[in-house]
PASE-193785 format. One line per 2 residues: number of its first residue (from 1); for each residue z, y, x of C-alpha. Coordinates in steps of 0.02 Angstrom, whole numbers, plus 50000, padded with zeros to 5 digits. Each point is the difference from the previous one (the first is absolute). Example, Ala and Ser with C-alpha at 12.3 -4.5 7.8 and 13.67 -1.06 7.14 Angstrom:
2
1) 50390/49775/50615; 49967/50172/50069
This chain:
709
1) 44413/51494/43772; 49958/50057/49843
3) 49976/50170/49959; 50006/50103/49829
5) 49828/50062/50025; 49941/49830/49997
7) 49952/49983/49822; 49892/50157/50013
9) 49907/49991/50180; 49990/49804/49999
11) 50019/49933/49829; 49943/49834/49940
13) 49934/50042/49848; 49951/50169/49884
15) 49997/50059/49838; 49891/50156/49974
17) 50078/50065/49834; 49872/50121/49919
19) 49855/49900/50068; 49837/50073/49926
21) 49829/49932/49946; 49936/50172/50017
23) 49902/50030/50178; 50046/50136/50088
25) 50181/50005/49946; 50155/49989/50108
27) 50071/49845/49909; 49784/49918/50024
29) 50015/50071/50178; 50161/49929/50059
31) 49956/49818/49916; 49828/50008/50074
33) 50084/50028/50167; 50126/49883/50003
35) 49859/49859/49961; 49871/50060/50106
37) 50084/50016/50143; 50070/49826/49990
39) 50197/50004/49958; 50069/49853/50042
41) 50114/49958/49848; 49975/49998/49803
43) 49955/50173/49925; 50038/50034/49820
45) 49938/50117/49895; 50112/50078/49854
47) 49911/50081/49857; 50052/49969/49812
49) 49814/50032/49959; 49915/49886/50117
51) 49989/49816/50001; 49905/50006/50180
53) 49957/50125/50139; 49886/49972/50132
55) 49979/49822/49932; 50180/49951/50028
57) 50123/49983/49849; 50100/50136/49950
59) 50173/50016/49929; 50072/50133/49866
61) 50176/50004/50092; 50071/49961/50151
63) 50103/49882/49911; 49852/49892/49954
65) 49957/49976/50175; 50013/49807/50025
67) 50057/50016/50188; 50111/50113/50119
69) 49973/50156/50046; 50043/50084/50172
71) 49900/50176/49973; 49982/50100/49832
73) 49856/50148/50019; 50041/50104/49861
75) 49846/50108/49920; 50053/50069/49831
77) 50031/50161/49906; 50150/50065/50058
79) 50089/49972/49830; 49995/49825/50030
81) 50039/49978/50189; 50185/49959/49968
83) 49989/49872/49882; 49868/49922/50097
85) 50124/50006/50137; 50149/49928/49892
87) 49881/49851/49971; 49963/49978/50172
89) 50187/49991/50055; 50031/49881/49837
91) 49872/49881/50077; 50069/50024/50178
93) 49843/50110/50074; 50096/50053/50175
95) 49878/50130/50047; 49900/50142/49916
97) 49866/50113/50040; 49988/50133/49861
99) 49829/50095/49996; 50043/50093/49843
101) 50025/50188/50028; 50085/50126/49881
103) 50167/50000/50082; 50103/50108/50133
105) 49842/50075/50051; 49961/50086/49818
107) 50183/50054/49989; 50088/50041/49828
109) 50021/49814/49914; 49909/49912/50144
111) 50166/50022/50099; 50108/49905/49866
113) 49857/49868/49980; 49999/49967/50209
115) 50214/49999/49996; 49987/49861/49861
117) 49874/49909/50126; 50133/50021/50128
119) 50135/49936/49926; 49913/49855/49931
121) 49940/49923/50152; 50160/50040/50108
123) 50101/49916/49867; 49891/49840/50006
125) 49978/49996/50201; 49803/50029/49977
127) 49901/50105/50111; 49881/50118/49941
129) 49858/50097/50088; 49940/50162/49898
131) 49972/50037/49866; 49862/50126/50025
133) 49916/49908/50136; 49833/49906/50042
135) 50076/49829/50045; 50030/49897/50152
137) 49896/49885/50135; 50034/49858/50112
139) 49855/49944/50089; 50085/49861/50083
141) 49889/49826/49983; 50142/49918/49910
143) 50025/50147/49874; 49828/50073/49981
145) 50054/50146/49877; 49924/50145/49947
147) 50103/50067/49837; 49926/50185/50021
149) 49873/50084/49901; 49922/50044/50149
151) 49803/49954/50013; 50014/49939/50171
153) 50121/49883/50088; 50009/50047/50198
155) 49992/49853/50133; 50135/49908/50049
157) 50102/50058/50148; 50171/50049/50067
159) 50020/50182/49919; 50125/50026/49858
161) 49998/50144/49913; 50095/50086/49844
163) 49916/50144/49905; 50113/50108/49899
165) 49851/50060/49905; 49886/49890/49905
167) 49851/50128/50017; 50020/49985/50194
169) 50040/49825/50005; 49812/49973/49939
171) 49921/50115/50126; 50104/49925/50148
173) 49941/49832/49956; 49824/50060/49986
175) 50022/50064/50182; 50083/49863/50075
177) 49854/49896/49924; 49874/50125/50074
179) 50081/49993/50178; 50031/49809/49994
181) 50186/50002/50009; 50090/49844/49949
183) 50132/50020/49867; 50148/49878/49995
185) 50074/50065/49839; 49990/50158/49894
187) 50121/50074/49868; 49970/50153/49891
189) 50180/50049/49978; 49981/50120/49850
191) 50149/50075/49936; 50103/49897/50106
193) 50118/49966/49869; 50069/49828/50083
195) 49883/49954/50146; 50003/50135/50136
197) 49909/50021/50157; 50158/49955/50090
199) 50018/49830/49902; 49813/49969/50072
201) 50046/50052/50182; 50135/49866/49960
203) 49884/49876/49968; 49857/50033/50119
205) 50122/49980/50148; 50012/49830/49972
207) 49827/49962/49939; 49922/49905/50148
209) 49817/50066/49940; 50043/50180/50016
211) 49986/50088/50166; 49979/50187/49935
213) 50075/50077/49865; 49916/50179/49923
215) 50082/50085/49878; 49934/50150/49878
217) 50165/50071/49922; 50024/50159/49893
219) 50187/49982/50008; 50151/49923/50095
221) 50107/49879/49876; 50133/49981/50123
223) 49983/50083/50168; 50131/49922/50087
225) 49939/49822/49949; 49830/50043/50063
227) 50055/50050/50166; 50126/49846/50017
229) 49860/49900/49965; 49859/50064/50094
231) 50082/50036/50148; 50026/49813/50012
233) 49842/49952/49946; 49908/50111/50104
235) 50052/49911/50143; 49897/49850/49964
237) 49883/50074/49882; 49915/50180/49986
239) 50029/50104/49849; 49872/50147/49966
241) 50043/50123/49860; 49893/50142/49901
243) 50141/50107/49906; 49913/50098/49874
245) 50078/50170/49945; 50000/50106/50162
247) 50010/50179/49940; 50100/50085/49879
249) 50141/49886/49948; 50093/50027/50153
251) 50020/50209/49972; 50179/50053/49969
253) 50115/50131/50029; 50142/49940/50116
255) 50161/50066/50065; 49980/49939/50178
257) 49858/49972/50139; 50008/49819/49973
259) 49991/50009/49804; 49819/50124/50025
261) 49931/49889/50119; 50045/49817/49916
263) 49869/50028/49856; 49936/49840/49931
265) 49849/49983/50110; 50108/50000/50145
267) 50125/49871/49921; 49854/49892/49961
269) 49942/50023/50192; 50177/49946/50055
271) 50004/49855/49887; 49856/49924/50070
273) 50029/50044/50183; 50170/49921/49979
275) 49940/49855/49923; 49881/49963/50145
277) 49853/49989/49898; 49842/50118/50019
279) 49942/50132/49892; 49808/50027/49967
281) 49960/50140/49938; 49853/49960/49873
283) 49940/49818/49934; 49863/49997/50127
285) 50135/50023/50147; 50089/49855/49919
287) 49859/49884/50017; 49945/50046/50178
289) 50183/49950/50045; 49985/49837/49883
291) 49835/49957/50102; 50086/50017/50156
293) 50162/49918/49972; 49915/49855/49909
295) 49879/49981/50133; 50051/50024/50174
297) 50159/49964/50105; 50135/50131/50040
299) 49970/50084/50173; 50126/49962/50135
301) 49986/50180/50041; 49930/50159/49969
303) 49863/49978/50135; 49821/50044/49915
305) 49826/49985/50075; 49870/50090/49934
307) 49815/49945/49997; 49845/50096/49931
309) 49815/50045/50006; 50057/50184/49992
311) 50095/50131/50067; 50061/50083/49848
313) 50078/49868/49900; 50080/49939/50170
315) 50093/50172/50011; 50043/50002/49806
317) 50081/49829/50014; 50085/50030/50159
319) 50081/50166/49911; 50042/49884/49852
321) 50077/49868/50101; 50106/50114/50087
323) 50057/50093/49824; 50048/49817/49943
325) 50104/49969/50157; 49872/49890/50091
327) 49954/50025/50182; 49833/50014/50057
329) 50030/49903/50146; 49914/50010/50178
331) 49906/49833/50043; 50045/49915/50153
333) 49877/50024/50155; 49944/49827/49980
335) 49943/50026/49816; 49909/50155/50056
337) 49918/49910/50131; 49946/49857/49892
339) 49933/50123/49857; 49890/50093/50132
341) 49921/49833/50056; 49898/49989/49819
343) 50002/50168/49940; 49877/50131/50031
345) 50021/50129/50116; 50041/50135/49860
347) 50132/49911/49911; 50192/50051/50019
349) 50089/49839/50055; 50174/50097/49983
351) 50105/50000/49842; 49902/50034/49868
353) 49864/49901/50062; 49836/50088/49937
355) 49851/49862/50022; 49888/50144/49944
357) 49900/49995/49846; 49856/49883/50064
359) 50135/49853/50024; 49969/49828/49917
361) 50098/49871/49934; 50010/49921/50164
363) 50074/50156/50076; 50140/50004/49877
365) 50048/49828/50017; 50022/50015/50183
367) 50089/50158/50010; 50117/49947/49849
369) 50030/49829/50104; 50023/50101/50140
371) 50120/50127/49938; 50106/49842/49903
373) 50019/49912/50165; 50088/50146/50072
375) 50184/49981/49990; 50036/50183/49983
377) 49903/49982/49827; 50096/49957/49837
379) 49882/50027/49875; 49822/50061/49979
381) 49885/50102/49889; 49800/49971/49992
383) 49920/50159/49929; 49812/49976/49980
385) 49879/50148/49927; 49830/49922/49979
387) 49852/50071/50083; 49825/49953/49974
389) 49949/49835/50037; 50152/49918/50028
391) 50079/49885/49846; 50171/50035/49949
393) 50011/49811/49943; 49977/49952/50180
395) 50131/50110/50063; 50108/49932/49869
397) 49967/49835/50054; 50031/50029/50177
399) 50178/50080/49945; 50039/49842/49887
401) 49971/49890/50181; 50117/50117/50090
403) 50134/49969/49867; 49982/49820/49991
405) 50029/49986/50186; 50165/50114/50004
407) 50079/49961/49837; 50168/50069/50088
409) 49949/50187/49999; 49954/50102/49846
411) 49838/50078/49997; 49930/50121/49879
413) 49822/50049/49950; 49942/50178/49972
415) 49795/49984/49933; 49951/50178/49961
417) 49836/50013/49887; 49930/50132/49887
419) 50013/49875/49836; 50181/49967/50015
421) 50045/49819/50055; 49843/49951/50113
423) 49937/49829/50004; 50100/49896/50103
425) 50159/50015/49906; 49994/49832/49926
427) 49984/49926/50151; 50165/50072/50051
429) 50091/49966/49838; 49971/49815/49995
431) 50040/50003/50188; 50173/50087/49969
433) 49948/50150/50096; 50058/50166/49915
435) 49845/50105/49977; 50018/50208/49955
437) 49886/50138/49957; 50106/50127/50102
439) 50078/49994/50178; 50162/50084/49932
441) 50023/49852/49884; 49994/49862/50129
443) 50111/50097/50124; 50128/50034/49849
445) 50003/49818/49956; 50026/49933/50181
447) 50128/50131/50007; 50087/49920/49850
449) 49982/49836/50085; 50109/50068/50152
451) 50133/50069/49884; 50014/49807/49929
453) 50014/49930/50156; 50132/50111/50063
455) 50089/49990/49833; 49988/49808/50022
457) 50079/50011/50168; 50149/50108/49955
459) 50192/49960/50005; 50058/49981/49818
461) 50113/50154/49971; 50183/49991/49961
463) 50120/50101/49873; 50132/50089/50093
465) 50160/50069/49903; 50113/50116/50082
467) 50209/50051/49953; 49975/50147/49890
469) 50144/50110/49915; 49920/49984/49832
471) 50162/50049/49916; 49986/50179/50060
473) 49817/50010/49952; 50044/49959/49823
475) 50128/50124/49997; 49903/50141/50071
477) 49866/49940/49854; 50119/50009/49858
479) 50078/50158/50051; 49815/50094/50021
481) 49956/49930/49805; 50179/50050/49945
483) 49960/50168/50058; 49840/50016/49902
485) 49890/49994/50152; 49865/49874/50030
487) 49977/50046/50199; 50135/49962/50134
489) 50056/50150/50090; 49933/50008/50194
491) 50178/49955/50052; 50018/49853/49870
493) 49820/49945/50054; 50056/50012/50178
495) 50167/49900/49953; 49899/49854/49923
497) 49903/49973/50166; 50166/49988/50086
499) 50050/49873/49883; 49836/49897/50016
501) 50036/50021/50208; 49839/50115/50024
503) 50041/50106/50150; 50026/50184/49955
505) 50014/50150/50106; 50177/50073/50006
507) 50020/50120/49856; 50126/50113/49907
509) 49994/50072/49824; 50081/50167/49958
511) 50027/50026/49805; 49919/50135/49937
513) 50129/50046/49866; 50062/50168/50090
515) 49833/50069/50075; 50098/50153/50066
517) 50105/49871/50129; 49828/49898/50015
519) 49962/50074/50161; 50168/49979/50083
521) 50016/49825/49953; 49830/49954/50051
523) 50045/50081/50181; 50168/49888/50011
525) 49892/49819/49948; 49855/50056/50125
527) 50122/50009/50139; 50065/49840/49957
529) 49842/49921/49976; 49933/50064/50181
531) 49859/50100/50025; 49849/50012/49968
533) 49994/49990/49832; 49882/49989/49852
535) 50062/50085/49816; 49931/49970/49835
537) 50052/50072/49828; 50041/49869/49866
539) 49934/50036/49839; 49940/49903/49845
541) 49873/50134/49973; 49915/49992/50169
543) 49870/49874/50034; 49910/50041/50151
545) 50117/50099/50119; 49897/50061/50125
547) 49889/50091/49871; 50150/50108/49967
549) 50086/50038/50157; 50154/49874/49927
551) 49979/49918/50199; 50065/50065/50158
553) 49961/49916/50164; 50062/50003/50179
555) 50160/50102/49964; 50102/49994/50170
557) 50148/50129/49970; 50121/50052/49883
559) 49911/50159/49972; 49834/49906/49963
561) 50106/49897/49867; 50056/50168/49922
563) 49832/50092/50003; 49907/49848/49926
565) 50113/49973/49859; 50007/50196/49950
567) 49803/49999/50000; 49971/49843/49925
569) 50123/50060/49854; 49912/50152/49975
571) 49804/49914/49996; 50065/49885/49875
573) 50073/50147/49892; 49831/50095/49994
575) 49904/49844/49913; 49980/49996/49823
577) 50102/49914/49928; 50131/50006/50137
579) 50030/49819/50051; 50175/49922/49995
581) 50077/49968/50156; 50134/49860/50003
583) 50034/50004/50186; 49921/49979/50159
585) 49946/49841/50102; 50037/50014/50192
587) 49918/49883/50118; 50008/49967/50195
589) 49811/50050/50058; 49915/49837/50063
591) 49922/49956/50157; 49808/50069/50004
593) 49940/49859/50071; 49988/49904/49856
595) 49843/49959/49871; 50031/50041/49822
597) 49988/49857/49882; 50038/49979/49800
599) 50069/49852/49904; 50037/50009/49813
601) 49991/49899/49843; 49912/50015/49837
603) 50004/49904/49829; 49825/49960/49909
605) 49997/49936/49832; 49967/49823/49976
607) 49980/49978/50191; 50208/50025/50066
609) 50078/50108/50137; 49883/50045/50154
611) 50031/50034/50171; 49894/50136/50102
613) 49984/50024/50195; 49912/50142/50078
615) 49969/50150/50126; 50130/50120/49912
617) 50034/50178/50015; 49950/50155/49901
619) 49821/49936/49997; 50023/49817/49933
621) 49905/50043/49821; 49869/50076/50120
623) 49983/49866/50115; 50029/49853/49869
625) 50019/49875/50142; 50112/49875/49921
627) 50010/49815/49955; 50088/49923/49848
629) 50072/49831/49969; 50091/49921/49854
631) 50169/49949/49997; 50065/49869/50048
633) 49940/50043/50178; 50003/49871/50142
635) 50020/50053/50177; 49822/49967/50034
637) 49943/50111/49844; 50115/50143/50092
639) 49916/49990/50178; 49830/50011/49904
641) 50045/50157/49932; 50060/50070/50148
643) 49845/49946/50105; 49887/50037/49855
645) 49990/50188/49993; 49853/50079/50078
647) 50088/50091/50118; 50105/49854/50066
649) 49941/50034/50169; 50133/50154/49995
651) 50133/49874/49977; 49930/49896/50167
653) 50019/50163/50111; 49873/50125/50046
655) 49984/50128/50140; 50143/49942/50097
657) 50115/49975/49861; 50098/49841/49984
659) 49961/49872/49845; 50114/50029/49854
661) 50124/49870/49946; 49892/49913/49870
663) 50124/49861/49974; 50121/50142/49952
665) 49876/50082/49862; 49968/49800/49943
667) 50197/49982/49971; 49997/50170/49897
669) 49847/49943/49878; 50093/49832/49977
671) 50176/50097/49955; 49894/50115/49874
673) 49925/49844/49933; 50170/49925/49967
675) 50064/50173/49926; 49839/49987/49883
677) 50041/49829/49932; 50201/50034/49986
679) 49999/50150/49934; 49868/50019/49861
681) 50081/50170/49932; 49902/50071/50154
683) 49819/50028/49947; 49946/50118/50149
685) 50054/50026/50182; 49934/50089/50137
687) 50068/49998/50190; 49904/50124/50087
689) 50001/50016/50134; 50061/49841/50083
691) 50000/50049/50200; 49930/49840/50087
693) 50068/50024/50166; 49998/49911/50176
695) 50146/49888/49946; 50055/50008/49803
697) 49959/50118/49856; 50079/50140/49914
699) 49992/50066/49813; 49984/50178/49981
701) 49991/50027/49813; 49989/49899/49846
703) 49963/50034/49829; 50041/49874/49851
705) 49957/50008/49818; 50085/49891/49860
707) 49946/49923/49850; 50085/49889/49856
709) 50037/49831/50032
């Protein structure tokens, strides 16, 4: 089925507008690359000052080109880009790659110039990559297009790559070539005025020549669409992402735990995880993943065998495997017996298998064959430290032979040498065996492959909807804003939870207009509520109640309540300035055999509402054990959140305690997500703690911050 990006990625003809006779210029290099790399169609240089370039006819304008043009590559000064695009549209060009800079990236007038380009192409239904980009590549045999100014063309393969940075794109292409990683197509997206990373994901999803997708991003244009596309694509094709901008931008003042914890960096982590993509911290790690995914099958399980000729690397790999969700599995007695038949007495036949330093290529081939025959092994890592007298190339050849004999199980190689990647790497790369310098890199790549296997086998999530009293929530919000406040009172916050079907502890609110009668009224409400109770001062001036003595717990009789009220009021009156006390919130004390969690929401500019789940209580910002997801949230997302906290074992039951009701926690997360989507004036919310019990949950406290529509 035709795609709107076909004229850009599979054009049948190309015009280079701004082609140059001058070597070492961008206009010269792009035309040179198209011709030298064998583009399978006509190429038309356009330059009003030249009759021929690279020995082929040149044309003064695209209007003079005798044939039809699918793709126009624009390499002219910024002030001429708009009229050139207008000419391209007039002659029926369907795709554009604008290399020229001087637009949004420079600010000022550049923003206006870029908006004019956006209006032009959208009105004409023409697709455009850039501006401010380095071009596009498609290595498919029937296309053969290198429409970039990169000095080298990477080998053909099944890895598709998009880079938002042109300079990084050049480095990435060089890196791919040095590692022998084959590229199916490459797009330097530049300012993403029209064609975005999401558009490319949609294209590559159905591209039979692409099996792995790599992305270098500086921003998410539409995070919700990225999640929707990627979570579907990653069931069949891995997506690996390097996202720059980890520090600084996420720091901001916030009125809630959720807001302070949900900085831009954590939001980025949430988006990538929710999409089912794999985040790489560096470009080097990105290509470690690419080597693994492009060349080896996904493991059926997480059980790994390690074969090495040195104990140290074996231990390092074993630790790294465990850290990446892999199990260094015990070998079967039969496998250990087979290994003992041929290996020297000093060798260790337990996993990790240590062949000792004198091991030759034949020992590697035999040992790897034995562990691959073991039904307890799903994958293997072969590590080699070159001793004197043993050739790395010979060991590499042995690894290649084993890989050919066991194509159903992934094999990683670690060749450790003093001079970087040693001899033997070329043989491994040619045979599609990933080769790494460091043990941790191999374990990390294999761990990512295991994650991808689990993702591919995972059931598709569904979006659940709940019957809620949205009119009541709207009324509460309207009344609060009309009173000139942007924070709901504690009682109104609890009423919002009740309107959304979130279980709360039994409670009463005692109005504080008459402080002299406050203790008497609190005693009466406490008796009707049932002891023991907790009491909290309700004040718009107090953020953390425990810090100023505005909370009293474990009140069991009327005298406890009366004394707690009088003492609390006296303490608060000593503060400078004394806070306004609107009333008291009384709550029945919940059972102690519960685990404190937190559920909240916040809104991130250009991203939307994020929902948070984590381990709660007064130390939530100290522990920072939270997981975030972007709305809309599927039930599978909510399950991932509850299972994804570091201390999730506490929810499974420890030290004789029963497991907590994780299904009830999942439902609270989903109800908060629905609240976030339907009530956009709620900008931040904490429900902390949400007590997780053996059966059900109870919300104790809530904080809700409002904003404008």
